[in-house]
RODO-2510 file (C-alpha; in nm, 4 decimals, decimal comma):
residues 152
     n   res          X          Y          Z
     1     m     0,4142     0,1695     3,2533
     2     w     0,2190     0,2592     2,9441
     3     t     0,0922     0,6190     2,9363
     4     f    -0,1134     0,8355     2,7047
     5     s     0,2065     0,9908     2,5669
     6     h     0,2919     0,6525     2,4142
     7     v    -0,0206     0,6788     2,1980
     8     g     0,0868     1,0084     2,0445
     9     s     0,4435     0,8925     2,0076
    10     r     0,3384     0,5681     1,8393
    11     i     0,1014     0,7450     1,5992
    12     f     0,3505     1,0102     1,4906
    13     r     0,6371     0,7659     1,4529
    14     t     0,4192     0,5333     1,2479
    15     l     0,3157     0,8233     1,0267
    16     r     0,6769     0,9300     0,9827
    17     l     0,8073     0,5826     0,9103
    18     f     0,5375     0,4526     0,6839
    19     f     0,3347     0,7301     0,5261
    20     l     0,6509     0,9188     0,4328
    21     d     0,7794     0,6021     0,2712
    22     p     0,9312     0,6752    -0,0728
    23     y     0,7351     0,3972    -0,2429
    24     f     0,4110     0,5174    -0,0869
    25     l     0,4824     0,8716    -0,2050
    26     i     0,5471     0,7416    -0,5581
    27     y     0,2140     0,5552    -0,5532
    28     c     0,0328     0,8705    -0,4463
    29     l     0,2187     1,0905    -0,6942
    30     a     0,1316     0,8522    -0,9787
    31     w    -0,2358     0,8708    -0,8830
    32     v    -0,2304     1,2525    -0,8664
    33     i    -0,0594     1,2760    -1,2068
    34     v    -0,3133     1,0415    -1,3660
    35     r    -0,6101     1,2259    -1,2121
    36     y    -0,4704     1,5639    -1,3177
    37     s    -0,4014     1,4519    -1,6726
    38     r    -0,7542     1,3096    -1,7003
    39     e    -0,9094     1,6307    -1,5689
    40     t    -0,7142     1,8462    -1,8138
    41     g    -0,8214     1,6248    -2,1020
    42     s    -0,4724     1,5123    -2,1944
    43     p    -0,4224     1,1645    -2,0434
    44     i    -0,0781     1,0095    -2,0747
    45     p    -0,1336     0,6804    -2,2660
    46     f     0,0691     0,4201    -2,0706
    47     v     0,0395     0,5980    -1,7391
    48     n    -0,3363     0,6519    -1,7746
    49     n    -0,4052     0,2951    -1,8803
    50     w    -0,1996     0,0769    -1,6477
    51     l     0,0102     0,2640    -1,3911
    52     t    -0,2787     0,3194    -1,1524
    53     d    -0,3637    -0,0509    -1,1686
    54     l     0,0000    -0,1423    -1,1112
    55     v     0,0284     0,0674    -0,7937
    56     f    -0,3198    -0,0045    -0,6544
    57     v    -0,2444    -0,3376    -0,4834
    58     p     0,0865    -0,2148    -0,3332
    59     l    -0,0924     0,0967    -0,2079
    60     i    -0,3648    -0,1052    -0,0372
    61     a    -0,1130    -0,3555     0,1033
    62     h     0,1095    -0,0772     0,2367
    63     f    -0,1855     0,0971     0,3978
    64     a    -0,2932    -0,2320     0,5595
    65     f     0,0631    -0,2886     0,6817
    66     c     0,0731     0,0591     0,8380
    67     l    -0,2651     0,0161     1,0009
    68     g    -0,1662    -0,3247     1,1347
    69     f     0,1621    -0,1922     1,2662
    70     l    -0,0183     0,0881     1,4447
    71     l    -0,3296    -0,0886     1,5730
    72     l    -0,2249    -0,4517     1,6081
    73     d     0,1268    -0,3906     1,7374
    74     l     0,2855    -0,6014     1,4630
    75     k     0,6399    -0,6990     1,5357
    76     k     0,9418    -0,6508     1,3127
    77     g     0,9731    -0,9001     1,0362
    78     f     0,5996    -0,9205     0,9703
    79     s     0,5207    -0,9651     0,6055
    80     f     0,2190    -1,0533     0,3991
    81     p     0,2398    -1,3973     0,2380
    82     l     0,2447    -1,3894    -0,1415
    83     a    -0,0794    -1,5885    -0,1468
    84     q    -0,2514    -1,3161     0,0534
    85     l    -0,1287    -1,0471    -0,1851
    86     f    -0,2460    -1,2576    -0,4801
    87     a    -0,5849    -1,2933    -0,3093
    88     l    -0,6007    -0,9139    -0,2842
    89     a    -0,5096    -0,8819    -0,6532
    90     f    -0,7731    -1,1412    -0,7408
    91     m    -1,0433    -0,9577    -0,5442
    92     c    -0,9473    -0,6277    -0,7105
    93     s    -0,9637    -0,7988    -1,0487
    94     i    -1,3081    -0,9415    -0,9808
    95     f    -1,4431    -0,6126    -0,8518
    96     f    -1,2860    -0,3656    -1,0951
    97     e    -1,2640    -0,5791    -1,4095
    98     y    -1,5743    -0,7979    -1,3836
    99     l    -1,8380    -0,6483    -1,1525
   100     s    -1,7817    -0,2740    -1,1969
   101     p    -1,8070    -0,2771    -1,5795
   102     m    -2,1460    -0,4471    -1,5486
   103     f    -2,2856    -0,1622    -1,3382
   104     t    -2,0944     0,1509    -1,4451
   105     d    -2,0003     0,3221    -1,7681
   106     y    -1,6748     0,4476    -1,6175
   107     n    -1,5075     0,1083    -1,5689
   108     t    -1,4061    -0,1180    -1,8564
   109     a    -1,2875    -0,4765    -1,8384
   110     d    -0,9255    -0,5171    -1,9465
   111     i    -0,7123    -0,8296    -1,9087
   112     f    -0,3982    -0,6127    -1,8923
   113     d    -0,5376    -0,4448    -1,5815
   114     v    -0,5677    -0,7863    -1,4189
   115     g    -0,2026    -0,8507    -1,5021
   116     c    -0,1087    -0,5157    -1,3514
   117     y    -0,2841    -0,6014    -1,0246
   118     f    -0,0807    -0,9218    -0,9974
   119     l     0,2435    -0,7473    -1,1012
   120     g     0,1742    -0,4904    -0,8299
   121     a     0,1354    -0,7711    -0,5767
   122     l     0,4707    -0,9153    -0,6874
   123     f     0,6327    -0,5713    -0,6671
   124     y     0,5062    -0,5237    -0,3132
   125     y     0,6135    -0,8717    -0,2051
   126     f     0,9654    -0,8650    -0,3515
   127     i     1,0599    -0,4956    -0,3320
   128     h     0,8450    -0,2759    -0,1101
   129     q     0,7783    -0,5182     0,1748
   130     p     1,1482    -0,6090     0,2235
   131     f     1,2250    -0,2358     0,2167
   132     n     0,9794    -0,1829     0,5049
   133     n     1,1239    -0,4706     0,7032
   134     r     1,4818    -0,3489     0,6534
   135     k     1,3745    -0,0046     0,7697
   136     i     1,2192    -0,1503     1,0841
   137     t     1,5085    -0,3892     1,1520
   138     k     1,7675    -0,1108     1,1248
   139     g     1,6198     0,0397     1,4381
   140     e     1,4338     0,3286     1,2842
   141     a     1,1109     0,1912     1,4263
   142     r     1,1532     0,2163     1,7977
   143     l     0,7843     0,2387     1,8692
   144     p     0,6397     0,1985     2,2170
   145     s     0,4561    -0,1304     2,2518
   146     a     0,1456    -0,1874     2,4568
   147     t     0,3639    -0,2618     2,7614
   148     g     0,5484     0,0679     2,7352
   149     t     0,8800    -0,0741     2,6173
   150     s     1,0341     0,0041     2,2823
   151     t     1,0260    -0,2482     2,0003
   152     t     1,3231    -0,2774     1,7712
***
C-alpha cells in the first residue's frame, strides 16, 4: 500500500539521483562562473559568449526529465526524442535570439548562439540522456511508484 513515507522517499531519491548528477552540476557551475566573471568585469571570452548557450538546452531538458520522473512516474528507459530537443532549441533560439533583442538592450542576436542551442540539444541526446538511463537501469533508481512497489 502506498503511504505518505513514499512521497518523501521518492522526492529525496529523485533529488539525489538527478540534481546531484555530474552533468547537471557542470551546467550550474558554468553558469555561476559566467555570472561571477561578468559581475567582476572580467568576462572570459569563449565561456562568456557561448558556454551558457551550449548548456542551456541540456539544463532545461534535464530539469524537465527530473520533474517528469518525480511527478509523472516516468519509467526507466524514457528519453526525449531528438525532434523534441530540437524543438526546444528552436524555441530558445526564437525567444533569445530574435524576440529578446527587439525588446531589450541586454540580449543580442547571434547566429553562433543558435548553433550552441542545437549543439546542446545534441549533447543532451547523445551523452547526458543515455547517462541518466544507464544510471536508472543499473538499479540506482529504486523509487517507489504510485502503487507502492519499487521501480527498477
